PLY file of the C-alpha trace (Angstrom):
ply
format ascii 1.0
element vertex 163
property float x
property float y
property float z
element edge 162
property int vertex1
property int vertex2
end_header
-2.00 17.71 5.69
-4.62 17.93 2.82
-8.22 16.46 3.61
-9.16 14.27 1.04
-12.44 12.93 2.62
-14.13 10.60 4.97
-14.80 6.56 4.73
-17.05 5.50 7.19
-15.59 7.36 10.26
-12.30 7.70 8.70
-10.31 10.55 7.68
-7.82 9.87 4.80
-5.28 12.30 4.22
-1.68 12.82 2.05
1.60 13.18 4.10
4.69 14.13 3.02
6.53 11.63 5.41
6.75 11.32 8.60
4.59 8.18 9.39
7.05 5.59 10.60
5.60 5.39 13.89
2.26 4.68 12.50
3.33 2.54 10.03
5.29 0.33 12.68
1.94 0.28 14.91
-0.05 -0.93 11.86
2.54 -3.49 10.86
2.76 -5.15 14.38
-0.80 -6.24 14.29
-0.32 -7.92 10.46
2.07 -10.69 10.94
0.82 -12.85 8.56
1.66 -10.24 5.81
4.43 -8.38 7.63
6.33 -11.10 9.45
10.17 -10.42 8.22
11.84 -7.85 10.59
14.30 -6.52 7.97
11.36 -5.58 5.57
9.35 -4.08 8.36
12.19 -2.03 9.02
12.59 -0.61 5.56
8.80 0.02 5.28
8.93 2.02 8.59
11.72 4.04 7.00
10.03 4.73 4.00
7.20 5.81 5.87
9.16 8.36 7.52
10.53 9.84 4.27
8.40 8.80 1.21
4.85 10.26 0.19
1.81 8.69 1.92
-1.78 8.25 2.35
-3.06 7.71 6.08
-6.32 6.30 7.31
-7.22 7.92 10.97
-10.19 6.88 12.89
-12.23 9.12 15.15
-10.02 8.89 18.15
-6.91 10.00 15.93
-5.58 6.60 15.69
-3.89 5.49 12.38
-5.92 2.19 11.02
-4.07 2.07 7.88
-1.70 3.83 5.20
-0.11 3.62 2.06
3.39 4.48 1.13
4.62 5.76 -2.51
7.80 5.81 -4.34
7.86 7.83 -7.65
10.25 5.88 -10.15
9.70 8.26 -12.73
7.56 11.40 -13.90
5.14 9.00 -15.22
5.34 6.00 -12.68
5.11 5.19 -9.33
4.98 2.34 -6.96
2.67 1.27 -4.08
5.62 0.42 -1.68
3.37 -0.54 1.08
-0.58 -0.97 1.66
-1.33 -2.11 5.15
-4.94 -1.61 6.88
-5.46 -2.85 10.65
-7.34 -6.23 10.83
-10.42 -4.82 12.38
-10.67 -2.71 9.32
-9.91 -4.95 6.57
-13.23 -5.26 4.11
-14.50 -2.13 4.79
-13.12 -0.07 2.06
-10.10 1.72 3.63
-7.62 0.17 1.20
-9.64 1.24 -1.85
-10.09 4.66 -0.60
-6.11 4.92 0.37
-5.41 4.10 -3.25
-8.35 6.28 -4.62
-6.70 9.21 -2.84
-3.12 8.42 -3.60
-4.33 7.51 -7.47
-6.05 11.19 -7.49
-2.61 12.78 -6.04
-0.52 11.05 -8.47
-2.95 11.84 -11.83
-2.65 15.14 -10.72
1.32 15.40 -10.77
1.37 13.75 -14.22
1.83 9.90 -13.26
0.22 7.56 -15.62
1.19 4.17 -14.29
1.03 2.62 -10.62
2.51 -0.55 -9.76
2.68 -2.75 -6.78
4.92 -5.89 -6.01
3.54 -8.43 -3.70
3.80 -12.44 -2.82
3.24 -14.44 -6.18
0.48 -17.06 -6.73
3.54 -19.40 -6.87
3.57 -19.39 -3.37
0.31 -21.01 -1.50
-0.08 -18.08 1.13
-3.75 -17.52 1.53
-2.96 -14.28 2.94
-1.49 -13.00 -0.33
-3.97 -14.83 -2.45
-6.58 -12.32 -0.87
-3.73 -9.43 -1.33
-3.78 -10.10 -5.15
-7.35 -10.47 -5.32
-7.39 -6.85 -3.67
-5.16 -5.47 -5.95
-7.21 -7.36 -9.14
-10.56 -5.69 -8.03
-9.12 -2.14 -8.07
-7.77 -2.50 -11.48
-4.04 -4.12 -11.38
-2.97 -6.80 -13.46
-0.11 -9.10 -13.56
2.76 -7.55 -15.42
5.76 -9.76 -14.57
6.60 -12.57 -12.02
10.20 -12.44 -10.27
10.86 -15.79 -8.76
13.98 -14.61 -7.17
13.65 -10.76 -6.72
13.19 -11.07 -2.82
14.42 -14.62 -2.48
13.47 -18.18 -3.67
11.00 -18.83 -0.95
9.28 -15.64 -1.44
8.31 -15.17 -5.00
7.33 -11.79 -6.36
4.97 -10.61 -8.82
4.79 -7.27 -10.23
1.06 -5.91 -10.91
0.62 -2.78 -12.77
-2.46 -0.47 -13.56
-3.09 2.91 -15.50
-3.61 5.51 -13.19
-6.76 7.54 -13.74
-7.42 11.07 -12.33
0 1
1 2
2 3
3 4
4 5
5 6
6 7
7 8
8 9
9 10
10 11
11 12
12 13
13 14
14 15
15 16
16 17
17 18
18 19
19 20
20 21
21 22
22 23
23 24
24 25
25 26
26 27
27 28
28 29
29 30
30 31
31 32
32 33
33 34
34 35
35 36
36 37
37 38
38 39
39 40
40 41
41 42
42 43
43 44
44 45
45 46
46 47
47 48
48 49
49 50
50 51
51 52
52 53
53 54
54 55
55 56
56 57
57 58
58 59
59 60
60 61
61 62
62 63
63 64
64 65
65 66
66 67
67 68
68 69
69 70
70 71
71 72
72 73
73 74
74 75
75 76
76 77
77 78
78 79
79 80
80 81
81 82
82 83
83 84
84 85
85 86
86 87
87 88
88 89
89 90
90 91
91 92
92 93
93 94
94 95
95 96
96 97
97 98
98 99
99 100
100 101
101 102
102 103
103 104
104 105
105 106
106 107
107 108
108 109
109 110
110 111
111 112
112 113
113 114
114 115
115 116
116 117
117 118
118 119
119 120
120 121
121 122
122 123
123 124
124 125
125 126
126 127
127 128
128 129
129 130
130 131
131 132
132 133
133 134
134 135
135 136
136 137
137 138
138 139
139 140
140 141
141 142
142 143
143 144
144 145
145 146
146 147
147 148
148 149
149 150
150 151
151 152
152 153
153 154
154 155
155 156
156 157
157 158
158 159
159 160
160 161
161 162
């Protein structure tokens, strides 16, 4: 575990897998975003095997995490970014992404993408999610009306990674 720094009363660290249990715990408290059991199982499985960034409070409890998937030497994807509700709007998500981007940049990654629910859906929670990603530099690259299924239209957002 490589310590990257503190945000408020959190430690933000890189991990090479092993975050499945923590992932399940965080997702359980966010049913408005993570209410599809099959998708949650995929996130938990990925957290156990993929590179991730974790935010841990002073009591040792994981309050947020970000998992990353490398698609090529130059590109990676935020597979999951989830922050426990009490920690929303306190800089945790931004800190997780900053640590992830620094790590990826040092490893030669130039582009980072994320897929989330499209604005074609009127879901206010995901409108907040898209505003967050826009606020940290992501822009919409492409809409995918049926990537997941017609009731969950996807949008792909991308940004250049700065180290």
